[in-house]
TIPAGU-750295 format. One record per atom (N, C-alpha, C, CB): residue number from 1; atom name; x, y negated, z. Coordinates in steps of 0.001 Angstrom, whole numbers. Atoms other than C-alpha are relative to their C-alpha. Glycine has a CB too. Layout:
# residues N
PT     i   at      east     north        up
PT   NUM   CA         X         Y         Z
...
***
This chain:
# residues 189
PT     i   at      east     north        up
PT     1    N      1208       743      -303
PT     1   CA     45153    -32565     20962
PT     1    C     -1208       816      -466
PT     1   CB        25     -1403      -674
PT     2    N      1238      -694       358
PT     2   CA     41644    -31074     20929
PT     2    C      -878      -936      -828
PT     2   CB      -759       487      1274
PT     3    N       751       821       944
PT     3   CA     39708    -32373     17961
PT     3    C     -1232       758      -469
PT     3   CB       881      -402     -1205
PT     4    N      1236      -566       521
PT     4   CA     36104    -31725     17013
PT     4    C      -216      -470     -1420
PT     4   CB     -1196      -382       883
PT     5    N       267       318      1402
PT     5   CA     35360    -31582     13309
PT     5    C     -1506        33      -229
PT     5   CB       732       997      -957
PT     6    N      1429       151       245
PT     6   CA     31896    -32825     12433
PT     6    C      -155      -143     -1510
PT     6   CB      -616     -1243       782
PT     7    N       114       -40      1451
PT     7   CA     31310    -31826      8813
PT     7    C     -1367      -496      -432
PT     7   CB       244      1419      -527
PT     8    N      1291       398       533
PT     8   CA     28621    -33378      6695
PT     8    C       122      -755     -1299
PT     8   CB      -731      -833       995
PT     9    N        71       818      1207
PT     9   CA     27553    -35018      3499
PT     9    C      -102     -1473       389
PT     9   CB     -1207       420      -884
PT    10    N       182      1369      -497
PT    10   CA     26648    -38119      5533
PT    10    C      -547      -885     -1130
PT    10   CB      1351      -578       552
PT    11    N       559       584      1213
PT    11   CA     24355    -39241      2722
PT    11    C     -1317      -731       246
PT    11   CB      -206      1074     -1033
PT    12    N     -1111       720      -626
PT    12   CA     24125    -41770      4398
PT    12    C       185       400      1467
PT    12   CB      -231     -1507      -101
PT    13    N      -217      -146     -1436
PT    13   CA     25651    -41685      7871
PT    13    C     -1086      -800       710
PT    13   CB      1440      -483       422
PT    14    N      1052       715      -721
PT    14   CA     23016    -42681     10424
PT    14    C       238        79      1509
PT    14   CB     -1388       577      -356
PT    15    N      -159        85     -1455
PT    15   CA     22544    -43351     14133
PT    15    C        -8      1364       664
PT    15   CB     -1095      -854       593
PT    16    N        24     -1347      -574
PT    16   CA     21751    -39702     14863
PT    16    C      1373       652       -45
PT    16   CB     -1009       871      -737
PT    17    N     -1360      -542       104
PT    17   CA     25193    -38624     13582
PT    17    C       913      -620      1054
PT    17   CB       574      -249     -1408
PT    18    N      -912       727      -885
PT    18   CA     26941    -41282     15636
PT    18    C      -306       264      1471
PT    18   CB       -76     -1495      -282
PT    19    N       375      -300     -1386
PT    19   CA     24993    -40606     18832
PT    19    C       497      1385       393
PT    19   CB     -1531       -90       186
PT    20    N      -496     -1350      -289
PT    20   CA     25841    -36905     18622
PT    20    C      1510       -19       175
PT    20   CB      -393       981     -1124
PT    21    N     -1468        66       -99
PT    21   CA     29534    -37670     18015
PT    21    C       435      -609      1332
PT    21   CB       583      -823     -1168
PT    22    N      -370       640     -1266
PT    22   CA     29718    -40006     21018
PT    22    C      -397       865      1195
PT    22   CB      -660     -1382       112
PT    23    N       426      -888     -1083
PT    23   CA     27751    -37618     23222
PT    23    C      1020      1122       188
PT    23   CB     -1404       589      -292
PT    24    N      -966     -1094       -66
PT    24   CA     30184    -34829     22399
PT    24    C      1316      -480       609
PT    24   CB       244       588     -1400
PT    25    N     -1219       555      -605
PT    25   CA     33143    -37043     23255
PT    25    C      -178      -227      1495
PT    25   CB       386     -1318      -683
PT    26    N       260       277     -1410
PT    26   CA     31536    -37983     26558
PT    26    C      -165      1265       845
PT    26   CB     -1233      -847       126
PT    27    N       381     -1180      -778
PT    27   CA     30500    -34458     27576
PT    27    C       835      1255      -251
PT    27   CB     -1410       315      -275
PT    28    N      -870     -1159       239
PT    28   CA     33317    -32164     26379
PT    28    C      1447      -409       266
PT    28   CB      -165       542     -1463
PT    29    N     -1424       293      -166
PT    29   CA     37083    -31921     26609
PT    29    C       661      -412     -1312
PT    29   CB       715      1208       574
PT    30    N      -557       462      1275
PT    30   CA     37513    -33027     22977
PT    30    C       502     -1437       151
PT    30   CB     -1065        92     -1138
PT    31    N      -603      1333       -97
PT    31   CA     39751    -36069     22614
PT    31    C      -385      -897     -1174
PT    31   CB      1513       119        75
PT    32    N       436       755      1172
PT    32   CA     38623    -37100     19129
PT    32    C     -1053       817      -744
PT    32   CB      1207      -341      -935
PT    33    N       900      -625       951
PT    33   CA     35828    -36366     16706
PT    33    C       335      -577     -1367
PT    33   CB     -1509      -234       379
PT    34    N      -247       395      1383
PT    34   CA     36669    -36427     13019
PT    34    C     -1261       298      -796
PT    34   CB      1245       745      -603
PT    35    N      1144      -171       890
PT    35   CA     33714    -36990     10711
PT    35    C       563       363     -1371
PT    35   CB      -903     -1303       -63
PT    36    N      -576      -523      1232
PT    36   CA     34690    -34856      7724
PT    36    C     -1035      -124     -1109
PT    36   CB       459      1479       174
PT    37    N       926       226      1105
PT    37   CA     32996    -36116      4573
PT    37    C       175      1127     -1019
PT    37   CB       239     -1399      -662
PT    38    N         0     -1104       955
PT    38   CA     32094    -33179      2364
PT    38    C      -422      -535     -1368
PT    38   CB      -951      1151       469
PT    39    N       380       522      1317
PT    39   CA     32215    -34209     -1300
PT    39    C     -1084       829      -668
PT    39   CB      1211       -62      -899
PT    40    N      1009      -867       597
PT    40   CA     30190    -31188     -2409
PT    40    C      -237      1204       891
PT    40   CB       424       449     -1410
PT    41    N       409     -1114      -846
PT    41   CA     28429    -28898        40
PT    41    C      -518      1118      -907
PT    41   CB     -1091      -442      1042
PT    42    N       458     -1080       874
PT    42   CA     27941    -25462     -1561
PT    42    C     -1489       312       133
PT    42   CB       788      1237       285
PT    43    N      1423      -261      -198
PT    43   CA     24368    -25400      -190
PT    43    C      -887     -1156      -478
PT    43   CB      -267       275      1466
PT    44    N       790      1154       421
PT    44   CA     23305    -28776     -1659
PT    44    C       245      -306     -1472
PT    44   CB       334     -1229       863
PT    45    N      -119       381      1405
PT    45   CA     22663    -30071     -5184
PT    45    C       903     -1219      -114
PT    45   CB     -1392      -289      -620
PT    46    N      -963      1077       177
PT    46   CA     25446    -32329     -6451
PT    46    C      -669     -1326      -367
PT    46   CB      1001       380     -1067
PT    47    N       638      1216       483
PT    47   CA     23130    -34820     -8140
PT    47    C      -689      -827      1072
PT    47   CB      -981       348     -1034
PT    48    N       715       715     -1061
PT    48   CA     21472    -35774     -4848
PT    48    C       924      -824       885
PT    48   CB      -765       979       853
PT    49    N      -969       663      -867
PT    49   CA     24677    -37195     -3346
PT    49    C       487     -1328      -578
PT    49   CB      1180       914       243
PT    50    N      -688      1233       346
PT    50   CA     25953    -40749     -3405
PT    50    C      1470       342      -186
PT    50   CB      -201     -1107      1096
PT    51    N     -1431      -222       225
PT    51   CA     29551    -40900     -4646
PT    51    C       730       167      1332
PT    51   CB       613     -1170      -805
PT    52    N      -682      -296     -1267
PT    52   CA     31883    -39466     -1981
PT    52    C       802     -1181       546
PT    52   CB       921      1182      -184
PT    53    N      -777      1148      -492
PT    53   CA     34029    -42620     -1821
PT    53    C      -917     -1064       600
PT    53   CB       842      -611     -1141
PT    54    N       976       923      -581
PT    54   CA     30928    -44744     -1174
PT    54    C      -445       514      1372
PT    54   CB     -1227      -173      -943
PT    55    N       391      -577     -1297
PT    55   CA     29865    -42333      1613
PT    55    C      1128      -143      1009
PT    55   CB      -386      1487      -155
PT    56    N     -1170       176      -866
PT    56   CA     33389    -42457      3036
PT    56    C        64     -1444       509
PT    56   CB      1307       365      -762
PT    57    N       -27      1419      -386
PT    57   CA     33277    -46260      3041
PT    57    C     -1099      -315      1018
PT    57   CB      -163      -898     -1245
PT    58    N      1088       248      -944
PT    58   CA     29907    -46255      4816
PT    58    C       356       499      1401
PT    58   CB     -1288       673      -486
PT    59    N      -396      -500     -1327
PT    59   CA     31344    -44116      7635
PT    59    C      1077      -884       607
PT    59   CB       504      1454       -92
PT    60    N     -1016       931      -518
PT    60   CA     34406    -46351      7949
PT    60    C      -683     -1242       563
PT    60   CB      1016      -396     -1116
PT    61    N       754      1173      -445
PT    61   CA     31977    -49265      8242
PT    61    C      -728       287      1312
PT    61   CB     -1006      -435     -1081
PT    62    N       794      -360     -1177
PT    62   CA     29874    -47427     10837
PT    62    C       841       131      1265
PT    62   CB      -731      1297      -252
PT    63    N      -794      -290     -1207
PT    63   CA     32741    -46516     13193
PT    63    C      1133     -1001       215
PT    63   CB       577      1403       -85
PT    64    N     -1042      1014      -149
PT    64   CA     34887    -49612     12845
PT    64    C       169      -377      1475
PT    64   CB      -338     -1254      -844
PT    65    N      -308       357     -1379
PT    65   CA     36590    -50260     16192
PT    65    C       -71      1149       986
PT    65   CB      -916     -1058       442
PT    66    N        76     -1180      -872
PT    66   CA     36018    -46763     17621
PT    66    C      1345       726       -45
PT    66   CB     -1171       961      -437
PT    67    N     -1335      -603         3
PT    67   CA     39394    -45345     18696
PT    67    C       -33      1524         4
PT    67   CB       780      -484      1193
PT    68    N        22     -1462       -78
PT    68   CA     38261    -41743     19241
PT    68    C      -917       649     -1033
PT    68   CB      -426       425      1375
PT    69    N       715      -516      1170
PT    69   CA     36107    -41386     16124
PT    69    C       845      -315     -1225
PT    69   CB     -1446      -622      -124
PT    70    N      -801       166      1216
PT    70   CA     37965    -40861     12852
PT    70    C      -792       512     -1184
PT    70   CB      1361       744       113
PT    71    N       593      -485      1241
PT    71   CA     36899    -40379      9256
PT    71    C      1058       822      -710
PT    71   CB      -514     -1180      -903
PT    72    N      -934      -836       745
PT    72   CA     38490    -37576      7277
PT    72    C      -533       255     -1401
PT    72   CB       246      1331       734
PT    73    N       326      -319      1388
PT    73   CA     38517    -37196      3516
PT    73    C       813      1206      -468
PT    73   CB       265     -1218      -916
PT    74    N      -836     -1158       304
PT    74   CA     40552    -33987      3675
PT    74    C      -598       855     -1112
PT    74   CB       200       842      1248
PT    75    N       629      -866       996
PT    75   CA     38015    -32127      1539
PT    75    C       -17      -618     -1394
PT    75   CB     -1410       324       424
PT    76    N       -58       635      1314
PT    76   CA     38396    -34655     -1286
PT    76    C      1111       618      -848
PT    76   CB       220     -1517       144
PT    77    N     -1167      -525       700
PT    77   CA     41739    -33057     -2175
PT    77    C        27      1530       -58
PT    77   CB      1255      -500       667
PT    78    N        88     -1456        33
PT    78   CA     40648    -29429     -1736
PT    78    C      -966       417     -1112
PT    78   CB      -463       564      1380
PT    79    N       922      -448      1055
PT    79   CA     38844    -27308     -4358
PT    79    C     -1465      -196       400
PT    79   CB       252      1476      -327
PT    80    N      1429       210      -233
PT    80   CA     35129    -28003     -4733
PT    80    C      -776      1160      -600
PT    80   CB      -475     -1351      -604
PT    81    N       569       548     -1224
PT    81   CA     32693    -26955     -3503
PT    81    C       872       315      1213
PT    81   CB     -1406       542       214
PT    82    N      -800      -112     -1220
PT    82   CA     34134    -27284       -19
PT    82    C      -489      1160       860
PT    82   CB       -48     -1312       802
PT    83    N       307     -1075      -929
PT    83   CA     34287    -24273      2270
PT    83    C       738      -272      1299
PT    83   CB       388      1389      -588
PT    84    N      -546       330     -1312
PT    84   CA     34847    -24824      5977
PT    84    C      1232       831       333
PT    84   CB     -1055       199      1066
PT    85    N     -1134      -862      -319
PT    85   CA     37208    -21857      6309
PT    85    C      1278      -500      -676
PT    85   CB      -293      1444      -426
PT    86    N     -1167       512       717
PT    86   CA     39543    -23354      3679
PT    86    C       486     -1318       606
PT    86   CB      -332      -193     -1487
PT    87    N      -356      1277      -631
PT    87   CA     39444    -26803      5289
PT    87    C       705       235      1330
PT    87   CB     -1255      -870       211
PT    88    N      -619      -319     -1290
PT    88   CA     40259    -25323      8695
PT    88    C      1415       554      -186
PT    88   CB      -865      1012       770
PT    89    N     -1337      -556       262
PT    89   CA     43208    -23357      7268
PT    89    C       966     -1117      -380
PT    89   CB       -56      1070     -1126
PT    90    N      -849      1121       422
PT    90   CA     44562    -26514      5628
PT    90    C       354      -898      1189
PT    90   CB      -707      -826     -1096
PT    91    N      -241       890     -1136
PT    91   CA     44165    -28685      8741
PT    91    C       889       659      1056
PT    91   CB     -1327      -421       628
PT    92    N      -803      -713      -997
PT    92   CA     45654    -26033     11038
PT    92    C      1466        45      -418
PT    92   CB      -536      1426       205
PT    93    N     -1383       -13       500
PT    93   CA     48722    -25821      8830
PT    93    C       609     -1405        31
PT    93   CB        46       566     -1438
PT    94    N      -504      1381        62
PT    94   CA     49059    -29604      8432
PT    94    C       224      -602      1387
PT    94   CB      -973      -875      -781
PT    95    N       -78       548     -1358
PT    95   CA     48524    -30375     12143
PT    95    C       145      1141      1007
PT    95   CB     -1258      -858       325
PT    96    N      -151     -1191      -853
PT    96   CA     49987    -27416     14063
PT    96    C      -130      -270      1496
PT    96   CB      1329       625      -258
PT    97    N       115       296     -1431
PT    97   CA     49872    -29232     17423
PT    97    C     -1442      -282       429
PT    97   CB       875     -1189       351
PT    98    N      1409       261      -320
PT    98   CA     46096    -29859     17222
PT    98    C      -773      1309       111
PT    98   CB      -643      -908     -1070
PT    99    N       966     -1101       -88
PT    99   CA     43328    -27484     18264
PT    99    C     -1297      -517      -600
PT    99   CB      -205       500      1497
PT   100    N      1208       452       679
PT   100   CA     40363    -27802     15950
PT   100    C     -1201       842       396
PT   100   CB       192        41     -1510
PT   101    N      1284      -635      -294
PT   101   CA     36800    -27001     16960
PT   101    C     -1011      -553     -1002
PT   101   CB      -459      -265      1497
PT   102    N      1038       431       934
PT   102   CA     33633    -27318     14924
PT   102    C     -1217      -458       782
PT   102   CB      -377      1137      -983
PT   103    N      1235       540      -567
PT   103   CA     30606    -29415     15818
PT   103    C     -1108       277     -1009
PT   103   CB       124     -1547       319
PT   104    N      1108      -284       916
PT   104   CA     27302    -28251     14361
PT   104    C     -1314        63       751
PT   104   CB       239      1312      -749
PT   105    N      1328      -154      -563
PT   105   CA     23601    -28209     14933
PT   105    C      -395      1460        33
PT   105   CB     -1017      -806      -793
PT   106    N       464     -1386      -101
PT   106   CA     21747    -25056     15879
PT   106    C      -577       496     -1323
PT   106   CB     -1050       128      1105
PT   107    N       473      -397      1326
PT   107   CA     20247    -25080     12354
PT   107    C      1147       570      -830
PT   107   CB      -640     -1198      -727
PT   108    N     -1176      -502       726
PT   108   CA     23717    -24673     10827
PT   108    C       513      1293       623
PT   108   CB      1119     -1057       -13
PT   109    N      -488     -1208      -671
PT   109   CA     24721    -22125     13454
PT   109    C      -847      1218      -375
PT   109   CB        -6      -197      1527
PT   110    N       882     -1129       346
PT   110   CA     21702    -19978     12559
PT   110    C       324       567     -1381
PT   110   CB     -1470      -440        46
PT   111    N      -381      -447      1343
PT   111   CA     23089    -19748      8988
PT   111    C      1486       332      -122
PT   111   CB      -360     -1062     -1011
PT   112    N     -1451      -152        52
PT   112   CA     26753    -19322      9910
PT   112    C       435      1317      -647
PT   112   CB       572       -91      1395
PT   113    N      -378     -1301       567
PT   113   CA     26822    -15663      8890
PT   113    C       -28        -1     -1536
PT   113   CB      -935      1089       530
PT   114    N        33       128      1462
PT   114   CA     26188    -16832      5273
PT   114    C      1205      -787      -528
PT   114   CB     -1301      -683      -440
PT   115    N     -1145       804       413
PT   115   CA     29339    -19005      5232
PT   115    C      1137       897      -475
PT   115   CB       475      -900      1154
PT   116    N     -1174      -716       486
PT   116   CA     32459    -17920      3385
PT   116    C       935       315      1181
PT   116   CB       744      -835     -1089
PT   117    N      -947      -468     -1027
PT   117   CA     34695    -15866      5737
PT   117    C      -327      -520      1396
PT   117   CB      1406      -420      -370
PT   118    N       406       554     -1285
PT   118   CA     32682    -16903      8778
PT   118    C       687       692      1178
PT   118   CB     -1501       106       150
PT   119    N      -657      -712     -1104
PT   119   CA     34374    -14232     10928
PT   119    C      1378      -597       308
PT   119   CB       141      1496      -341
PT   120    N     -1298       672      -204
PT   120   CA     37738    -15975     10419
PT   120    C      -222     -1285       796
PT   120   CB       698      -315     -1374
PT   121    N       315      1248      -696
PT   121   CA     36142    -19213     11585
PT   121    C      -255       273      1481
PT   121   CB     -1230      -688      -641
PT   122    N       362      -221     -1403
PT   122   CA     34642    -17762     14769
PT   122    C      1114       672       792
PT   122   CB     -1254       840        85
PT   123    N     -1138      -618      -692
PT   123   CA     37793    -15809     15566
PT   123    C      1000     -1058       466
PT   123   CB       699      1017      -920
PT   124    N     -1071       969      -238
PT   124   CA     40008    -18904     15494
PT   124    C      -442     -1358       531
PT   124   CB       735      -209     -1248
PT   125    N       447      1347      -358
PT   125   CA     37797    -21867     16432
PT   125    C     -1231        43       892
PT   125   CB      -297      -814     -1257
PT   126    N      1158       164      -873
PT   126   CA     35415    -22846     19186
PT   126    C     -1060      -806      -741
PT   126   CB       397      -697      1339
PT   127    N      1120       715       601
PT   127   CA     31976    -24099     18153
PT   127    C      -762      -759      1079
PT   127   CB      -940       975      -747
PT   128    N       832       825      -873
PT   128   CA     30192    -26968     19888
PT   128    C     -1330      -176      -731
PT   128   CB       688     -1405       337
PT   129    N      1286       -36       675
PT   129   CA     26510    -26600     19104
PT   129    C     -1007      -877       737
PT   129   CB      -517      1443      -103
PT   130    N      1077       808      -572
PT   130   CA     23831    -29207     19653
PT   130    C     -1327       551      -531
PT   130   CB       174     -1532      -357
PT   131    N      1298      -590       324
PT   131   CA     20210    -28108     19655
PT   131    C      -743      -858     -1022
PT   131   CB      -848       167      1272
PT   132    N       883       632       973
PT   132   CA     17926    -28892     16727
PT   132    C     -1371       641       149
PT   132   CB       549       149     -1468
PT   133    N      1364      -486      -148
PT   133   CA     14151    -28560     16926
PT   133    C      -274      1140      -973
PT   133   CB     -1001     -1138      -219
PT   134    N       385     -1134       830
PT   134   CA     12948    -25214     15661
PT   134    C      1091      1032      -230
PT   134   CB      -462      -493     -1299
PT   135    N     -1112      -929       208
PT   135   CA     16340    -23465     15796
PT   135    C       594       394      1346
PT   135   CB      1088      -630      -913
PT   136    N      -544      -521     -1256
PT   136   CA     17049    -21402     18892
PT   136    C      1427       480      -232
PT   136   CB      -884      1154       558
PT   137    N     -1391      -425       111
PT   137   CA     20662    -20528     19600
PT   137    C       126      1427       502
PT   137   CB       938      -945       791
PT   138    N      -219     -1402      -305
PT   138   CA     21191    -16787     19477
PT   138    C      1384       364      -516
PT   138   CB     -1110       912      -633
PT   139    N     -1390      -254       371
PT   139   CA     24849    -15813     19487
PT   139    C       229      1491      -288
PT   139   CB       944      -479      1119
PT   140    N      -145     -1417       358
PT   140   CA     24550    -12380     17846
PT   140    C      1338       285      -679
PT   140   CB     -1142       430      -916
PT   141    N     -1305      -197       653
PT   141   CA     27879    -12938     16050
PT   141    C      1161      -126       982
PT   141   CB       180     -1009     -1133
PT   142    N      -988        59     -1077
PT   142   CA     29704    -13353     19379
PT   142    C      1096     -1043      -233
PT   142   CB       631      1353       175
PT   143    N      -922      1122       185
PT   143   CA     31298    -16697     18558
PT   143    C       287      -649      1349
PT   143   CB      -583     -1041      -995
PT   144    N      -358       777     -1189
PT   144   CA     33063    -18831     21167
PT   144    C      -747     -1327      -110
PT   144   CB      1576      -218       119
PT   145    N       840      1190       142
PT   145   CA     30353    -21452     21637
PT   145    C      -177      -733      1323
PT   145   CB     -1359       382      -560
PT   146    N       432       817     -1120
PT   146   CA     29492    -24298     23942
PT   146    C     -1255      -722      -472
PT   146   CB      1130     -1012       476
PT   147    N      1277       610       369
PT   147   CA     25872    -25428     23823
PT   147    C      -122     -1351       695
PT   147   CB     -1197       926       377
PT   148    N        94      1366      -503
PT   148   CA     25331    -29147     24239
PT   148    C     -1439      -480       -20
PT   148   CB       881      -940      -823
PT   149    N      1322       612       -44
PT   149   CA     22199    -30948     25276
PT   149    C       100     -1446      -460
PT   149   CB      -605        83      1423
PT   150    N      -133      1339       576
PT   150   CA     22795    -33897     22984
PT   150    C     -1389      -597      -207
PT   150   CB       788        45     -1345
PT   151    N      1288       637       275
PT   151   CA     20025    -36459     22549
PT   151    C      -476       369     -1403
PT   151   CB       105     -1539       148
PT   152    N       545      -386      1294
PT   152   CA     17749    -35346     19735
PT   152    C      -768     -1160      -610
PT   152   CB      -907      1231       135
PT   153    N       719      1009       759
PT   153   CA     16693    -37914     17205
PT   153    C      -452       653     -1288
PT   153   CB       884     -1266      -275
PT   154    N       519      -612      1226
PT   154   CA     14454    -36724     14418
PT   154    C       214      -965     -1165
PT   154   CB     -1516       365       150
PT   155    N      -395       861      1112
PT   155   CA     16334    -38780     11839
PT   155    C       766       879      -974
PT   155   CB       869     -1236       481
PT   156    N      -787      -717       996
PT   156   CA     17604    -37337      8597
PT   156    C       400      -973     -1101
PT   156   CB      -794      1206      -585
PT   157    N      -448       821      1124
PT   157   CA     19539    -38802      5706
PT   157    C     -1051         6     -1105
PT   157   CB      1354       507      -541
PT   158    N      1063       -92      1017
PT   158   CA     16765    -37580      3383
PT   158    C     -1120      -982       322
PT   158   CB      -562      1446       -84
PT   159    N      1045       924      -428
PT   159   CA     14194    -39545      5387
PT   159    C       422     -1447      -290
PT   159   CB      -304       186      1509
PT   160    N      -498      1358       236
PT   160   CA     16352    -42684      5182
PT   160    C        23      -307     -1501
PT   160   CB      1416      -174       605
PT   161    N       -39       219      1449
PT   161   CA     16899    -42276      1422
PT   161    C     -1411      -227      -556
PT   161   CB       664      1204      -708
PT   162    N      1379       163       464
PT   162   CA     13146    -41901       902
PT   162    C      -569     -1356       391
PT   162   CB      -880      1108       560
PT   163    N       449      1333      -412
PT   163   CA     12419    -45038      2924
PT   163    C       577     -1081      -910
PT   163   CB       400      -273      1458
PT   164    N      -642       987       882
PT   164   CA     14921    -46972       805
PT   164    C      -685       -11     -1363
PT   164   CB      1513       307      -162
PT   165    N       661       -92      1314
PT   165   CA     13335    -45713     -2435
PT   165    C     -1381      -633        25
PT   165   CB      -113      1461      -442
PT   166    N      1347       551      -133
PT   166   CA      9929    -46791     -1134
PT   166    C        11     -1475       407
PT   166   CB      -788       805      1017
PT   167    N      -111      1404      -370
PT   167   CA     11243    -50242      -182
PT   167    C      -398      -284      1439
PT   167   CB      -838      -823      -913
PT   168    N       385       164     -1404
PT   168   CA     10552    -49684      3522
PT   168    C      1232      -260       867
PT   168   CB      -754      1250       505
PT   169    N     -1082       356      -916
PT   169   CA     12634    -50761      6508
PT   169    C       743      1229       516
PT   169   CB      -550      -794      1169
PT   170    N      -846     -1044      -591
PT   170   CA     15555    -48616      7681
PT   170    C       710      -542      1237
PT   170   CB      1034       520     -1033
PT   171    N      -632       623     -1158
PT   171   CA     16466    -50930     10522
PT   171    C       -78       912      1218
PT   171   CB      -656     -1349       307
PT   172    N      -177      -799     -1219
PT   172   CA     17605    -49190     13734
PT   172    C       282      1482      -273
PT   172   CB     -1232      -119       861
PT   173    N      -296     -1396       318
PT   173   CA     18028    -45854     11908
PT   173    C      1486       223      -275
PT   173   CB      -818       445     -1204
PT   174    N     -1438       -54       236
PT   174   CA     21625    -46663     11080
PT   174    C       611     -1326       428
PT   174   CB       318       306     -1496
PT   175    N      -613      1260      -435
PT   175   CA     24175    -49280     12106
PT   175    C      -298     -1130      -989
PT   175   CB      1522       173       160
PT   176    N       279      1162       847
PT   176   CA     23483    -52789     10797
PT   176    C      1038      -147     -1108
PT   176   CB       -41     -1273       845
PT   177    N     -1062       134      1006
PT   177   CA     26846    -52772      8994
PT   177    C      -220       962     -1166
PT   177   CB      1377       255       637
PT   178    N       279      -983      1052
PT   178   CA     25862    -49628      7061
PT   178    C     -1225      -432      -798
PT   178   CB      -218      1413       607
PT   179    N      1211       473       663
PT   179   CA     22408    -51017      6300
PT   179    C       339     -1137      -980
PT   179   CB     -1040      -476      1050
PT   180    N      -406      1129       845
PT   180   CA     24025    -54172      4918
PT   180    C       745       481     -1252
PT   180   CB       889      -971       801
PT   181    N      -748      -550      1140
PT   181   CA     26422    -52171      2695
PT   181    C      -941       690      -988
PT   181   CB      1074       995       489
PT   182    N       963      -684       864
PT   182   CA     23552    -50047      1363
PT   182    C      -798     -1025      -807
PT   182   CB      -952       892       839
PT   183    N       776      1037       665
PT   183   CA     21541    -53177       563
PT   183    C       843      -756     -1023
PT   183   CB      -572      -969      1027
PT   184    N      -873       772       892
PT   184   CA     24456    -55121      -963
PT   184    C       391       758     -1260
PT   184   CB      1245      -411       736
PT   185    N      -434      -815      1143
PT   185   CA     25406    -52213     -3233
PT   185    C     -1148       719      -702
PT   185   CB      1012      1016       457
PT   186    N      1188      -568       624
PT   186   CA     21849    -51194     -4077
PT   186    C        40      1541       -24
PT   186   CB      -144      -541     -1421
PT   187    N       -70     -1452       -93
PT   187   CA     22488    -47603     -2933
PT   187    C     -1378       592       249
PT   187   CB       962       420      1109
PT   188    N      1186      -829      -229
PT   188   CA     19709    -45003     -2973
PT   188    C     -1296      -593      -557
PT   188   CB      -163       234      1467
PT   189    N      1226       587       567
PT   189   CA     17260    -47120     -4991
PT   189    C      -523       840     -1142
PT   189   CB       254     -1430      -482
***
């Protein structure tokens, strides 16, 4: 089965993440998208993240009832910080009948050459890239890419966290079920 891996801190998951995931399912040959919760991204400060199990729960809440969207906590059991190349090696060994591809924005793709063992990644995995404002897609590393014209929403998890801290509305920026969980658990205050 062809599976797209959509890595992220998802701090919190929001409508932009979900719209991109569904768009990719609708417009590619991928059969499932796995939202891979990264407990500790090597490019982000640890203290800025909500607990990984809380973030995992928020994604489960967001995609409840979706048969072709899955949540993966595979990186919870791997050494931290998480490196995509290590996660891909683990998943490829654990699921030998699956073909794994990576879903990323053009902002991440522009930094791919800074990732650990990025050449191994591009040699063995296709990349589905959605455009992000301000980041042109130049494939100077000769990766196997497919460029997607996914709907662009200028929503970020940082923006949502700041709105919450300021006591402002986050309605419509994320699913109602996620908004309710954030409010009930007093996250990001």
